[in-house]
Every structure is written in C-alpha cells, then in structure tokens.
C-alpha positions as CSV (number, residue, x, y, z in Angstrom):
1,M,-138.1,48.0,144.6
2,S,-135.5,48.3,147.6
3,R,-132.4,50.4,146.9
4,V,-129.1,48.9,147.9
5,S,-126.5,51.5,148.9
6,L,-122.9,51.0,148.7
7,S,-122.6,51.0,152.4
8,R,-125.4,48.1,152.4
9,Y,-123.5,46.5,149.9
10,L,-120.2,46.3,151.4
11,I,-121.5,45.6,154.8
12,E,-123.1,41.9,152.8
13,Q,-119.9,41.6,151.6
14,T,-118.4,41.6,154.8
15,R,-121.1,39.1,156.2
16,S,-121.5,36.7,153.3
17,H,-117.7,36.8,151.6
18,N,-115.7,37.7,154.6
19,T,-114.6,41.1,152.9
20,P,-112.5,42.6,155.8
21,A,-114.1,45.5,157.8
22,D,-111.2,47.6,157.0
23,L,-111.3,47.1,153.5
24,R,-114.7,48.2,153.5
25,F,-114.3,51.3,155.6
26,L,-111.4,52.0,152.9
27,I,-113.6,51.6,149.7
28,E,-116.4,53.9,151.4
29,V,-113.6,56.6,151.9
30,V,-112.4,56.4,148.3
31,A,-116.1,56.7,147.3
32,R,-116.8,59.7,149.4
33,A,-113.8,61.5,147.9
34,C,-114.9,60.7,144.6
35,K,-118.2,62.3,145.3
36,E,-116.5,65.5,146.2
37,I,-114.3,65.5,143.2
38,S,-117.6,64.9,141.2
39,H,-119.0,68.0,142.9
40,A,-115.7,70.0,141.8
41,V,-115.9,68.8,138.2
42,S,-119.6,69.4,137.8
43,K,-119.0,73.3,139.0
44,G,-116.3,73.9,136.3
45,A,-115.7,77.7,135.5
46,L,-118.0,78.2,138.3
47,G,-115.9,76.8,140.7
48,G,-112.3,78.6,139.1
49,V,-111.0,75.1,138.6
50,L,-110.7,74.7,134.9
51,G,-107.2,75.4,132.9
52,S,-103.8,74.3,134.0
53,M,-101.4,74.7,137.1
54,G,-98.4,75.5,134.4
55,T,-96.7,72.6,136.3
56,E,-96.0,69.1,135.3
57,N,-96.3,65.8,137.2
58,V,-93.5,63.4,137.3
59,Q,-94.3,62.0,133.6
60,G,-93.7,65.6,132.3
61,E,-97.3,66.1,131.6
62,V,-98.9,69.4,132.0
63,Q,-101.2,69.4,135.4
64,K,-104.5,70.7,135.2
65,K,-105.8,72.5,138.3
66,L,-108.4,70.0,138.8
67,D,-105.5,67.1,138.4
68,V,-104.0,68.7,141.8
69,L,-107.1,69.3,143.7
70,S,-108.6,65.9,143.1
71,N,-105.2,64.6,144.2
72,E,-105.6,66.7,147.5
73,I,-108.9,65.1,147.9
74,L,-108.0,61.7,147.7
75,L,-104.8,62.0,150.1
76,E,-106.7,64.0,152.9
77,A,-109.7,61.6,152.6
78,N,-107.5,58.8,152.8
79,E,-104.5,59.8,155.1
80,W,-106.1,59.4,158.4
81,G,-108.4,56.7,158.8
82,G,-106.1,53.9,159.9
83,T,-106.7,51.9,156.9
84,L,-103.5,52.5,155.1
85,A,-99.8,52.2,155.1
86,G,-98.9,54.4,152.1
87,M,-100.5,55.5,148.8
88,A,-99.0,56.2,145.4
89,S,-100.5,58.7,142.8
90,E,-99.9,59.3,139.1
91,E,-99.5,63.1,139.8
92,M,-96.8,62.6,142.7
93,D,-93.0,61.3,142.5
94,N,-92.6,59.3,144.9
95,A,-94.8,57.1,147.9
96,Y,-96.7,59.1,150.2
97,Q,-96.0,58.8,153.9
98,I,-99.0,58.5,156.2
99,P,-98.5,61.4,158.4
100,G,-97.1,60.1,161.8
101,Q,-100.2,61.5,164.2
102,Y,-102.3,59.1,162.1
103,P,-102.4,55.2,162.5
104,K,-101.1,52.9,159.8
105,G,-103.1,49.9,158.5
106,A,-102.7,46.9,156.0
107,Y,-103.3,48.3,152.6
108,L,-101.8,50.8,150.0
109,L,-104.1,52.5,147.6
110,T,-102.8,54.0,144.3
111,F,-104.7,56.1,142.2
112,D,-105.0,58.1,139.1
113,P,-106.8,61.2,140.7
114,L,-108.2,62.6,137.4
115,D,-107.8,60.4,134.4
116,G,-108.8,62.0,131.0
117,S,-107.8,65.5,132.4
118,S,-106.8,67.1,129.1
119,N,-110.9,66.7,128.4
120,I,-111.9,68.7,131.4
121,D,-112.0,72.5,129.9
122,V,-114.3,70.8,127.0
123,N,-116.8,69.1,129.2
124,V,-116.0,65.5,128.5
125,S,-116.6,62.6,130.6
126,V,-113.4,62.2,133.2
127,G,-112.7,59.8,136.0
128,T,-110.9,58.7,138.9
129,I,-108.8,55.3,138.8
130,F,-108.0,53.2,142.2
131,S,-106.5,50.1,143.0
132,V,-106.0,48.4,146.5
133,L,-103.3,45.9,147.4
134,R,-102.1,44.8,150.5
135,C,-99.2,46.1,152.4
136,P,-96.7,42.9,152.3
137,G,-95.1,41.5,155.5
138,E,-95.6,43.7,158.8
139,C,-94.6,47.0,156.7
140,F,-97.6,48.6,158.0
141,S,-96.4,48.6,162.0
142,Q,-92.8,49.8,160.9
143,N,-92.0,53.5,161.7
144,E,-89.7,53.9,158.7
145,P,-90.7,55.2,156.0
146,L,-92.6,53.1,153.1
147,G,-90.4,52.7,150.1
148,E,-92.0,52.4,146.6
149,E,-91.2,48.8,146.6
150,A,-93.9,47.9,148.7
151,F,-95.9,48.8,145.6
152,L,-94.6,46.7,143.1
153,Q,-96.8,44.1,143.4
154,P,-98.6,42.7,140.1
155,G,-101.7,43.1,139.2
156,T,-102.8,39.6,140.3
157,K,-102.5,40.9,144.2
158,Q,-104.9,43.6,143.9
159,V,-108.1,43.2,146.8
160,A,-110.1,46.1,144.7
161,A,-110.1,47.9,142.2
162,G,-112.8,50.3,140.7
163,Y,-112.9,53.8,138.9
164,A,-115.6,56.8,139.3
165,I,-116.8,58.1,136.0
166,Y,-118.0,61.8,135.9
167,G,-120.3,62.0,133.2
168,P,-124.2,62.8,132.5
169,Q,-124.5,60.8,135.7
170,T,-121.6,60.0,138.3
171,M,-121.0,56.4,138.9
172,L,-118.7,54.2,140.8
173,I,-117.7,50.7,139.2
174,L,-116.2,48.3,141.5
175,T,-115.0,45.0,141.9
176,L,-113.7,43.0,145.3
177,G,-112.6,40.0,143.1
178,D,-115.9,38.5,142.8
179,G,-117.7,40.2,140.2
180,V,-117.8,43.8,139.0
181,K,-120.8,46.1,140.2
182,G,-121.9,49.5,139.5
183,F,-123.0,52.5,141.6
184,T,-124.9,55.5,140.7
185,L,-124.6,58.6,142.8
186,D,-128.1,59.9,143.7
187,R,-127.2,63.8,144.1
188,E,-130.2,64.5,146.3
189,M,-129.7,61.7,148.6
190,G,-125.8,62.0,148.3
191,S,-125.6,58.3,148.5
192,W,-124.1,55.7,145.9
193,V,-127.0,53.3,144.9
194,L,-126.4,49.8,143.4
195,T,-127.7,49.8,139.6
196,H,-125.7,47.6,137.7
197,D,-125.5,44.4,139.6
198,D,-123.7,41.9,137.5
199,I,-121.7,43.7,134.5
200,R,-120.2,41.5,131.7
201,V,-118.4,42.2,128.8
202,P,-119.6,40.1,125.6
203,E,-116.8,37.8,123.9
204,S,-117.3,39.4,120.6
205,T,-118.0,42.8,119.6
206,A,-117.6,44.9,116.4
207,E,-116.2,48.3,118.1
208,F,-112.9,49.1,118.8
209,A,-111.3,52.2,120.4
210,I,-107.9,53.6,119.2
211,N,-106.0,56.8,118.4
212,M,-105.7,56.6,115.0
213,S,-103.4,59.6,114.5
214,N,-100.2,57.6,115.5
215,Q,-100.9,55.0,112.9
216,R,-97.4,55.7,111.6
217,H,-95.8,55.0,114.8
218,W,-97.5,51.5,115.3
219,E,-95.6,48.1,115.3
220,A,-96.3,45.9,112.4
221,P,-98.8,43.4,114.3
222,V,-100.9,46.5,115.2
223,Q,-100.9,48.0,112.0
224,R,-102.0,44.8,110.4
225,Y,-105.1,44.2,112.8
226,V,-106.3,47.6,112.4
227,N,-106.2,47.5,108.7
228,E,-108.2,44.3,109.2
229,L,-110.7,46.0,111.3
230,L,-111.0,48.9,108.7
231,E,-111.4,46.4,105.8
232,G,-114.7,45.2,107.2
233,K,-116.9,43.0,105.5
234,A,-114.5,42.7,102.8
235,G,-111.6,41.8,104.9
236,P,-110.4,38.8,106.7
237,L,-112.8,39.4,109.7
238,G,-115.7,39.5,107.7
239,K,-117.7,41.9,109.7
240,D,-117.7,45.7,110.0
241,Y,-116.4,47.8,113.2
242,N,-117.1,51.1,114.5
243,M,-114.5,53.0,115.5
244,R,-114.8,55.4,118.9
245,W,-112.1,57.3,120.9
246,I,-112.9,59.9,123.6
247,A,-109.3,60.0,124.6
248,S,-110.4,59.2,128.6
249,M,-109.4,55.8,129.5
250,V,-112.1,55.7,132.0
251,A,-115.0,57.0,129.3
252,D,-113.3,54.1,126.6
253,V,-113.4,51.5,129.1
254,H,-116.8,52.5,130.7
255,R,-118.2,52.1,127.3
256,I,-116.9,48.5,127.0
257,L,-118.3,47.4,130.4
258,T,-121.7,48.6,129.4
259,R,-121.9,47.0,125.6
260,G,-118.6,45.7,124.4
261,G,-115.9,46.5,122.5
262,L,-111.7,46.8,122.3
263,F,-109.7,49.6,123.6
264,M,-105.9,49.8,122.5
265,Y,-103.2,52.0,123.7
266,P,-100.0,50.1,122.0
267,R,-96.8,51.0,122.1
268,D,-95.1,53.1,119.2
269,S,-91.8,54.1,117.8
270,R,-91.5,57.4,118.8
271,D,-89.4,56.8,122.2
272,P,-88.2,53.1,121.8
273,S,-87.2,53.3,125.7
274,K,-91.0,53.4,126.7
275,P,-93.0,49.9,126.4
276,G,-96.0,52.1,126.5
277,K,-98.1,55.2,127.1
278,L,-100.5,53.8,130.0
279,R,-99.3,53.5,133.6
280,L,-99.1,50.3,134.9
281,M,-100.1,50.7,138.7
282,Y,-102.6,53.7,138.3
283,E,-104.2,52.6,135.1
284,A,-103.8,49.6,133.1
285,N,-103.6,47.1,136.4
286,P,-107.2,48.6,138.2
287,M,-108.9,48.3,134.9
288,S,-107.6,45.0,133.8
289,M,-108.8,43.5,137.0
290,L,-112.3,45.0,136.2
291,I,-112.6,43.9,132.8
292,E,-111.4,40.1,133.6
293,Q,-113.5,40.2,136.6
294,A,-116.4,41.2,133.7
295,G,-115.6,38.2,131.7
296,G,-113.3,40.2,129.5
297,A,-109.1,40.3,128.7
298,S,-106.4,42.5,128.9
299,T,-103.2,42.0,127.9
300,D,-99.8,44.0,126.7
301,G,-99.6,42.5,123.5
302,H,-97.7,39.7,124.6
303,Q,-98.7,38.7,128.1
304,R,-101.6,39.0,130.6
305,I,-101.4,42.4,132.0
306,L,-102.3,41.6,135.7
307,D,-99.1,39.0,135.8
308,I,-96.7,41.8,134.8
309,Q,-94.4,42.0,137.7
310,P,-93.7,45.8,138.1
311,T,-90.1,47.3,138.5
312,S,-91.2,51.2,139.2
313,L,-94.0,53.2,140.3
314,H,-94.7,55.2,137.2
315,Q,-93.9,52.0,134.9
316,R,-95.7,52.4,131.5
317,V,-97.4,49.4,129.3
318,A,-98.9,48.9,126.1
319,V,-102.7,48.0,126.8
320,Y,-105.1,45.7,124.9
321,L,-108.4,45.1,126.9
322,G,-112.1,44.5,126.3
323,S,-113.8,41.6,124.3
324,K,-112.2,38.4,124.9
325,E,-112.4,37.3,121.1
326,E,-110.6,40.4,120.2
327,V,-108.3,40.7,122.9
328,E,-107.0,37.3,122.0
329,R,-106.9,38.2,118.2
330,V,-104.3,41.0,118.6
331,T,-102.4,39.5,121.2
332,G,-102.0,36.5,118.9
333,Y,-100.7,38.8,115.9
334,H,-98.2,40.0,118.4
335,H,-96.8,36.6,119.0
336,Q,-96.6,35.4,115.1
337,A,-94.4,38.8,114.5
C-alpha cells in the first residue's frame, strides 16, 4: 500500500481541484510549524517549557511558556513565505504585520497556537488550531498596516481550516472545503502521512462533552437539555448517554471526529456581557468548518456559527458542535425558550 504524504496530497489537490499553489505552500508551512511545536511539547520538563510565563494574554488568561513559544514558532515560520498579508493569534492583542522586508500574499492566517494549554503540565493532549481566509480586495498589495477589519469575515469565507493534536500520536486534521482528511506524523521519517481519508461524524450519538461544574450558571435551554441527557433511558430521549470532558477543545473535537459525539460550551450568567467563552476566529470558526465538512453541525444555540459576522478579533461565542441530531435538538430548545 503506497503512503500518501501531505505534500503529495496537496499537489494532487492542486491538479484535480485547482487548489492554488500559494495556498498549498501555506498549508505546508503551517504543518512544518506544527511539527516543531509537537517536538517542543513532547520534550516537556526536559525542554524547560513547562509552567507559566507570569503574564496574561488579551483575554486576561495566564500564558504558559508553551503558549508563547508556539505563537513565536507560527509567526516566524509564516512571515517570510510571501503567501500572507497578515496573521492574528489568540495570544496577541492586534493583527500581526508581515515585516516590511518580506513579500506579502493573498491570505490571512488566524490561529490558537496551543489550545488546551491548561493541560500541558499534566501531560494531557493539546493542539494548534488554524484558519485561512482570503485577504479582501487588494489589501495584500498595499503598504499600509493591516487592520483587524480585514480579518472580520464570517466562517463561510474560510478557504481552509485544521488543527494539529499533540497526543499519543501527533495528527494534522485538515479541510480545504472538500471533506476532512487526517494525517499522522511519522516521527522517524519526519513526514505527515494520510491515515484517515474521509472523516465523517455520525448523525446520531450517545456521548456528550460539557463542563458540568458550570451547570448552575447555564441558561434554561441548556439546563433542560443536559437534564434530559442525564435521565437516560428513563427520560424523554430514551437512551443512556456517556459524558466526556477533557478541557482541551482540540482533544474533545478530535474524539467527536473519530467516533461521534456532541461538544458544548454554552454561555452562562457569570458575565452577561460575554456571549460565550470560546473565540470565534481562532476556535469556533475553524472547528465548525471541519465538523460541517465531516457531516456534522455547529451552532451558537441560535444560528449556524459559520454565518456569524465577526465584530472583533477576539469575539467570543457559545458553541454546540458535533453529531447533527443532537446539535439540532439543543438548538431547537434555545429557539423554544
């Protein structure tokens, strides 16, 4: 059986699906950066990268050393290749400008450099999430600084999205808008190998993921839905459900892409000014594109996440994604409220 590498897959996409060569190059560069991050994560205490920096990011969250290192790896890998007009990261206040000595390109890259970083010190799977947009108009050819408005595009405008998960195996999950592929890192050869050719999310599931410690803060539709899940066969849904919660979105979504399920991070009453916890640009949009391309669904409880018009780089949203049947059920409960 021949082994299909990421590079070969992308070349075939260029030939058969007219994937632009510069997009192909961009994905390969991101994938190489993820290999470097994987190496840093795997060294752990041996590399002196565990623990916090003693600083906070724009969301007021304590930054881990690997958060900052992963962010720098992605910036340095992608700034010089001539494919990007700019970048935006969960770890930075503002859009990142491509240095003046480098050529600019037609795309924008957004990323969460190390999702689930609260799990780093306890050796639980973490990952990198990324999204690719086209730079609107002719902004990539201008010399003026790139403002955040260029990035404020709904998720339907994404041309590619994916994540790398750093676990027992390092995997890269990718969509170019034509299904979802999974590549496993062959550490001996140093290459990404296609191992999951057509990832699909089952429409039905008996598994859900949510942080139950926040239950007292949820809105009524979420309380109703989760109570019905917990009632099992004796309740209105007529079957028993298992709960899983890793506290790493990459790991929870990877499980759903592998065997189905429902991931929920609802808004709650602790801060009414925030419509949710997860970031639209860096987490919700790329994960929603992947889930939809795999046959699942994703909403904020009221509308399709990919249809949301962003208003700021660090906008937050509630997220319900995974197996279509359950996403539609919990979304319907919100509409009835």
